[in-house]
C-alpha positions as CSV (number, residue, x, y, z in Angstrom):
1,M,17.6,62.8,43.4
2,I,16.8,66.4,42.2
3,L,15.8,67.0,38.6
4,T,15.9,70.4,37.0
5,C,13.9,71.2,33.8
6,P,16.3,72.7,31.2
7,A,13.4,74.8,29.8
8,C,11.8,76.4,32.8
9,A,14.3,75.5,35.6
10,T,11.6,73.9,37.7
11,R,13.2,71.5,40.1
12,Y,11.7,68.1,41.2
13,Q,12.6,65.6,43.8
14,T,12.5,62.0,42.6
15,D,13.7,58.5,43.5
16,E,17.1,57.8,41.7
17,A,16.3,54.1,41.8
18,K,13.9,54.7,38.9
19,F,16.8,55.8,36.7
20,P,19.0,53.2,35.0
21,P,22.7,54.0,34.6
22,D,22.2,55.1,31.0
23,G,19.3,57.4,32.0
24,R,15.8,57.8,30.7
25,Q,13.4,60.3,29.1
26,V,11.4,62.6,31.5
27,R,8.9,65.3,30.9
28,C,8.3,68.5,32.9
29,A,4.9,68.6,34.5
30,K,4.9,72.4,34.3
31,C,6.0,73.3,30.8
32,G,5.8,69.8,29.2
33,H,9.4,69.9,28.0
34,V,10.9,66.4,27.5
35,W,14.6,65.7,28.0
36,H,17.0,62.8,28.6
37,Q,18.0,62.6,32.2
38,P,21.3,60.7,32.8
39,G,21.3,58.1,35.6
40,P,23.0,58.8,38.9
41,V,26.8,58.5,39.0
42,P,28.0,55.6,41.2
43,E,29.4,56.9,44.5
44,T,33.1,56.2,45.3
45,I,34.1,55.1,48.7
46,A,35.5,58.1,50.6
47,L,38.2,57.9,53.2
48,P,37.2,59.1,56.6
49,D,38.1,62.7,57.4
50,P,40.5,63.2,60.2
51,E,38.2,65.8,61.6
52,P,34.4,66.1,61.5
53,Q,33.2,68.6,59.0
54,P,30.0,70.6,59.2
55,V,27.2,69.3,57.2
56,A,25.8,71.6,54.6
57,V,22.1,71.7,54.5
58,A,20.9,71.5,50.9
59,E,18.3,73.9,49.8
60,T,15.0,72.1,49.6
61,A,13.1,72.3,46.4
62,P,10.0,74.4,46.4
63,A,6.8,72.5,46.7
64,G,5.4,72.0,43.3
65,P,4.3,69.5,40.9
66,V,6.5,66.4,40.6
67,A,8.1,65.7,37.2
68,E,6.1,63.2,35.3
69,E,8.2,60.4,34.0
70,E,7.6,59.7,30.4
71,V,6.5,56.1,30.3
72,P,7.4,54.5,27.0
73,R,4.3,53.2,25.3
74,P,4.4,49.5,24.5
75,R,4.9,48.7,20.9
76,P,2.4,46.3,19.4
77,A,4.0,42.9,19.0
78,A,4.5,41.9,15.4
79,V,2.1,39.0,14.6
80,S,3.4,36.7,11.9
81,A,0.9,35.8,9.3
82,P,0.0,32.1,9.4
83,A,1.5,30.1,6.7
84,P,-1.0,29.3,3.9
85,S,-2.4,25.9,4.5
86,R,-2.4,23.4,1.6
87,P,-5.8,23.0,0.2
88,R,-7.4,19.8,1.2
89,R,-8.3,17.4,-1.5
90,P,-12.0,16.9,-1.8
91,L,-13.1,13.6,-0.2
92,L,-15.6,12.6,-2.8
93,P,-13.1,12.4,-5.8
94,L,-10.7,10.5,-3.6
95,L,-13.4,8.0,-2.6
96,G,-14.3,7.6,-6.3
97,V,-10.6,6.7,-7.1
98,V,-10.5,4.1,-4.3
99,L,-13.8,2.5,-5.4
100,G,-12.5,2.5,-9.0
101,W,-9.4,0.5,-8.0
102,I,-11.4,-1.9,-5.9
103,G,-13.8,-2.5,-8.9
104,L,-10.8,-3.1,-11.3
105,I,-9.2,-5.6,-8.9
106,A,-12.5,-7.4,-8.5
107,V,-13.0,-7.6,-12.3
108,V,-9.4,-9.0,-12.8
109,L,-10.0,-11.6,-10.1
110,L,-13.3,-12.6,-11.6
111,I,-11.7,-13.0,-15.1
112,G,-8.9,-15.1,-13.5
113,L,-11.2,-17.4,-11.7
114,S,-13.4,-17.8,-14.8
115,A,-10.3,-18.7,-16.9
116,V,-9.4,-21.4,-14.4
117,R,-12.9,-22.7,-13.9
118,Y,-13.8,-22.9,-17.6
119,R,-10.4,-23.7,-19.0
120,Q,-11.7,-26.9,-20.7
121,E,-14.3,-24.9,-22.6
122,I,-11.8,-22.2,-23.4
123,T,-9.2,-24.6,-24.9
124,V,-11.9,-26.2,-27.1
125,I,-12.8,-22.8,-28.5
126,W,-9.3,-21.4,-28.5
127,P,-6.8,-24.3,-28.7
128,Q,-3.8,-22.0,-28.6
129,S,-4.5,-21.3,-24.9
130,A,-3.7,-24.9,-24.0
131,G,0.0,-24.0,-24.0
132,V,-0.6,-21.3,-21.4
133,Y,-2.5,-23.6,-19.1
134,S,0.1,-26.3,-19.5
135,S,2.9,-23.8,-18.5
136,L,0.8,-23.1,-15.3
137,G,0.6,-26.8,-14.5
138,M,-3.1,-27.1,-15.4
139,K,-4.3,-30.2,-17.3
140,V,-6.5,-29.4,-20.2
141,N,-7.9,-31.3,-23.1
142,V,-8.0,-29.4,-26.4
143,S,-10.7,-31.6,-28.0
144,G,-13.0,-31.5,-25.0
145,I,-13.3,-35.3,-25.2
146,D,-11.5,-37.2,-22.5
147,F,-11.3,-40.6,-20.7
148,A,-12.6,-41.4,-17.2
149,R,-12.6,-44.4,-14.9
150,V,-10.0,-46.3,-16.9
151,D,-9.2,-49.7,-15.3
152,Y,-7.8,-53.1,-16.4
153,H,-7.7,-56.6,-15.1
154,R,-6.4,-60.0,-16.3
155,E,-8.7,-62.9,-17.1
156,N,-8.2,-66.6,-18.1
157,E,-10.0,-67.6,-21.2
158,D,-9.5,-71.2,-22.5
159,G,-6.2,-71.4,-20.6
160,Q,-5.0,-68.2,-22.0
161,V,-4.3,-64.9,-20.2
162,V,-6.5,-62.0,-21.5
163,L,-6.0,-58.3,-20.5
164,A,-9.4,-56.5,-20.4
165,V,-9.3,-52.6,-20.4
166,T,-12.5,-50.7,-19.5
167,G,-13.4,-47.0,-19.0
168,Q,-15.6,-44.2,-20.3
169,I,-15.2,-41.6,-23.0
170,V,-16.8,-38.3,-21.8
171,N,-17.6,-34.9,-23.3
172,N,-16.4,-32.2,-20.8
173,G,-17.3,-29.3,-23.2
174,T,-20.4,-27.2,-23.3
175,R,-21.5,-28.2,-26.8
176,E,-21.8,-31.4,-28.8
177,L,-18.4,-32.7,-29.9
178,P,-17.2,-35.4,-32.3
179,V,-15.5,-38.5,-30.8
180,P,-12.1,-39.4,-32.3
181,Q,-12.5,-42.8,-34.0
182,S,-9.2,-44.3,-33.0
183,V,-8.2,-45.0,-29.4
184,R,-4.7,-46.4,-28.7
185,V,-3.8,-48.6,-25.7
186,T,-0.1,-48.8,-24.8
187,L,1.7,-51.2,-22.5
188,S,5.1,-50.3,-21.1
189,D,7.6,-51.8,-18.5
190,N,9.0,-50.3,-15.3
191,A,11.4,-48.1,-17.4
192,N,8.4,-46.7,-19.4
193,H,9.7,-48.5,-22.5
194,E,6.8,-49.4,-24.8
195,L,6.2,-53.1,-25.1
196,Y,3.0,-53.3,-27.2
197,H,0.1,-51.2,-28.3
198,W,-3.2,-51.7,-30.2
199,N,-6.1,-49.5,-31.4
200,F,-9.9,-49.8,-31.1
201,T,-12.8,-47.7,-32.4
202,P,-15.3,-46.1,-29.9
203,S,-19.0,-47.0,-30.2
204,A,-20.2,-43.4,-30.8
205,Q,-19.2,-40.7,-33.3
206,S,-20.3,-37.7,-31.2
207,L,-21.3,-36.9,-27.7
208,K,-23.6,-34.2,-26.2
209,P,-22.3,-32.0,-23.4
210,G,-21.7,-33.9,-20.2
211,K,-22.5,-37.3,-21.8
212,S,-20.3,-40.4,-21.8
213,I,-20.0,-43.8,-23.5
214,P,-18.4,-46.9,-22.0
215,F,-15.7,-48.9,-23.8
216,L,-14.1,-52.3,-23.4
217,T,-11.1,-53.6,-25.3
218,R,-9.2,-56.9,-24.8
219,L,-5.8,-58.2,-25.6
220,S,-4.8,-61.9,-25.6
221,S,-1.4,-62.9,-24.2
222,P,-0.2,-59.5,-23.0
223,P,3.5,-59.1,-22.4
224,A,4.5,-60.5,-19.0
225,A,6.8,-57.5,-18.4
226,A,4.0,-55.0,-18.8
227,R,3.6,-52.8,-15.7
228,H,2.0,-49.6,-17.0
229,L,-1.0,-48.9,-19.3
230,E,-1.9,-45.7,-21.1
231,V,-5.1,-44.9,-23.1
232,R,-5.2,-42.0,-25.5
233,F,-6.7,-40.9,-28.8
234,A,-4.5,-42.0,-31.7
235,K,-4.4,-38.4,-33.1
236,D,-2.7,-37.3,-29.8
237,E,0.4,-39.2,-30.7
238,K,3.6,-37.2,-31.1
């Protein structure tokens, strides 16, 4: 393929395979002129001539510098700016928050365990809390004075049946407490119907913390239908 500079008419021999169909920019090596050179026109299929024709010899281009093809400079690729990263939360304040929650949970658990462990002492100081413990199914004694090791047995005395009831009165509180001066013993049948009851007076008026006193009370000729026995302070009656 022969190129001719439009400015200085210098001709150049070049390979047409380097030109796309829509052409490209070239520059004259002699005068530096730049122009757009169209690509080669596709050849059409020619029918054979009936007679051979003489071949015209094309005039060769004078030896000279070859046209320099203008090589497009690569454009710098656009680099997208990295998205701003979210600032990281400092580790030390986050650790402080976690430790604070752990400490709060530990305090709440400690308070709960203490409230269960010392419920008897709490109800003595604050009787209104007995309702809360009762709703949770925990037995408490508001007075702090309670019964322990209650038992009974029947005896024969002068041919007569005698019911003997024994046990202890204990102080479960943390301070000295007065002992109620009236204790009631109740006998009931299988249907929990009361058959008989009687009262007796304990042998002490007060008890120090953790101390106890024994008691013994007797009933001659108890009801034959009696099947259940209950011991309580008379002031606890409803």
